[in-house]
C-alpha positions as MATLAB code, in Angstrom:
seq = 'MKPDLDKVNTLAKDFSKTYPRSPREMLGGYVIGARCADKCRAFLLGMNGEYNYWPCSLAGLWFTFTGVTPEQFKEVVATGATDEELAAWLRAHSKVQDKTVIIQWNNQMRGMRLSEMTPQVQAYTEDYIPQYVPKHRPVYAYFGGYDLEEKRL';
ca = [
     -25.716   -1.564    1.642;
     -24.671   -2.894   -2.075;
     -20.990   -2.920   -3.206;
     -19.879   -0.501   -5.716;
     -16.199   -1.640   -6.205;
     -16.418    0.644   -9.420;
     -16.893    3.400   -7.553;
     -14.145    2.406   -4.860;
     -11.789    2.211   -7.975;
     -12.409    6.208   -8.592;
     -11.131    7.182   -5.185;
      -9.089    3.810   -4.534;
      -5.048    4.704   -4.232;
      -2.645    1.905   -5.992;
       0.075    1.184   -2.711;
       2.321   -0.143   -5.585;
       2.733    3.774   -6.507;
       1.643    5.911   -3.561;
       1.108    6.103    0.190;
      -1.995    5.757    2.500;
      -2.240    9.238    4.076;
      -0.851   10.306    7.329;
      -2.170    9.079   10.363;
      -2.742   12.830   11.045;
      -5.361   12.987    8.799;
      -8.680   13.245    9.943;
     -12.107   11.759    8.554;
     -14.883   12.660   10.338;
     -13.287   14.233   13.088;
     -10.878   11.413   14.215;
      -6.829   11.500   13.248;
      -6.549    7.945   11.979;
      -9.527    7.312    9.824;
      -8.397    8.897    6.565;
      -6.059    6.425    6.458;
      -7.914    3.724    7.739;
     -10.140    4.585    4.497;
      -7.457    4.352    1.883;
      -6.254    1.379    2.999;
      -9.733   -0.359    3.312;
     -10.446    0.551   -0.572;
      -7.034   -0.344   -1.434;
      -7.763   -3.582   -0.050;
     -11.001   -4.063   -1.344;
      -9.200   -3.423   -4.597;
      -6.268   -5.802   -4.376;
      -4.271   -2.686   -4.384;
      -2.547   -2.784   -0.712;
       0.789   -3.755   -1.621;
       2.266   -4.360    2.174;
      -0.361   -2.674    3.636;
      -2.863   -4.065    6.043;
      -6.568   -3.072    5.935;
      -6.662   -5.267    9.051;
      -5.131   -6.555   11.414;
      -3.701   -3.005   12.132;
      -2.702   -1.936   15.410;
      -2.920    1.672   14.422;
      -6.349    0.991   12.945;
      -7.239   -0.999   15.893;
      -6.862    1.824   17.999;
      -9.363    3.996   15.911;
     -11.861    1.268   16.077;
     -11.747    0.445   19.835;
     -11.877    4.411   20.254;
     -15.334    4.701   17.692;
     -16.540    1.591   18.665;
     -17.204    1.033   14.747;
     -16.087   -2.721   13.758;
     -13.571   -3.201   10.793;
     -16.149   -4.991    8.563;
     -18.663   -2.325    9.522;
     -16.481   -0.225    7.936;
     -15.031   -2.079    5.075;
     -19.033   -2.658    4.029;
     -19.616    0.909    3.792;
     -16.345    2.083    2.239;
     -17.264   -0.704   -0.111;
     -20.475    1.526   -1.491;
     -18.283    3.339   -2.873;
     -18.489    6.042   -0.458;
     -16.672    9.222   -0.639;
     -14.635   10.777    2.441;
     -17.670   13.034    3.092;
     -19.792   10.450    3.140;
     -17.919    8.212    5.311;
     -17.349   11.016    8.004;
     -21.109   11.402    8.051;
     -21.870    8.012    8.663;
     -18.948    7.746   10.881;
     -20.369   10.775   13.076;
     -23.651    8.955   13.271;
     -22.099    5.313   14.026;
     -19.420    6.427   16.789;
     -20.089    5.320   20.065;
     -18.180    8.644   20.733;
     -19.918   11.725   20.425;
     -18.800   14.354   22.584;
     -16.254   16.593   20.541;
     -14.222   17.296   23.403;
     -13.662   13.813   23.812;
     -12.381   13.392   20.308;
     -10.535   16.497   20.274;
      -8.499   14.839   23.862;
      -7.960   11.220   22.296;
      -7.166   13.127   18.684;
      -4.292   15.076   20.315;
      -3.043   11.909   22.738;
      -2.809   10.004   19.394;
      -1.065   12.737   17.730;
       1.614   13.046   20.706;
       1.893    9.510   21.550;
       5.338    8.391   22.495;
       6.937    4.843   21.673;
       7.051    4.573   25.100;
       3.520    4.957   25.924;
       2.367    1.882   23.773;
       1.291   -1.538   24.274;
       4.298   -3.627   24.816;
       3.375   -5.901   21.805;
       3.273   -2.347   19.228;
       6.784   -1.224   21.348;
       8.054   -4.168   19.674;
       6.577   -4.386   16.642;
       8.352   -1.016   16.441;
      11.854   -2.013   17.257;
      11.764   -4.221   13.891;
       9.980   -1.738   11.968;
      11.801    1.410   12.348;
      15.413    0.167   11.607;
      13.764   -1.545    8.575;
      11.624    1.089    6.804;
      12.971    4.491    8.546;
      15.872    6.152    7.590;
      18.476    5.380    9.710;
      19.427    9.369    9.986;
      15.996   10.232   11.417;
      15.089    9.715   15.114;
      11.455    8.333   15.540;
      10.124    9.669   18.832;
       6.242    9.897   18.355;
       3.813    6.888   17.073;
       2.723    8.966   14.021;
       6.224   10.114   13.034;
       7.740    6.638   12.332;
       4.495    6.336    9.177;
       5.083   10.248    8.304;
       9.062    9.467    8.098;
       8.813    6.095    6.359;
       5.975    7.408    3.542;
       8.694   10.545    2.905;
       6.359   12.993    4.382;
       8.693   14.362    7.075;
];
């Protein structure tokens, strides 16, 4: 696959001006996927600001579940693939093909409470939440921290 950063540029978001999509938004039927695409595009163009494409604990959940590696996904994103093209590629390359299993995982991710996260992620959120989330907004679910910080909730 041949990189086409001009095409990537037409799809990328500058994270000094905006945020990546919510982890709740789907790509190819998977939560977290659209956010990974946004972060990867911005990373490829050096517009990612404080956001990491990889390593990232949230993306790690998605990569582990789908069996797609960060490198494989980055290679496809670098071609300038649209969300629709990325979704088709993901459906073809994910190790999980059963729609019911994907729906169950999506729902598990959407509802995952902080206390259900790995100890490492829980330790990370102990510093992250007070630093980035408004003090009057409690965080109960993992995705909620991102949506509160990025002013979607």
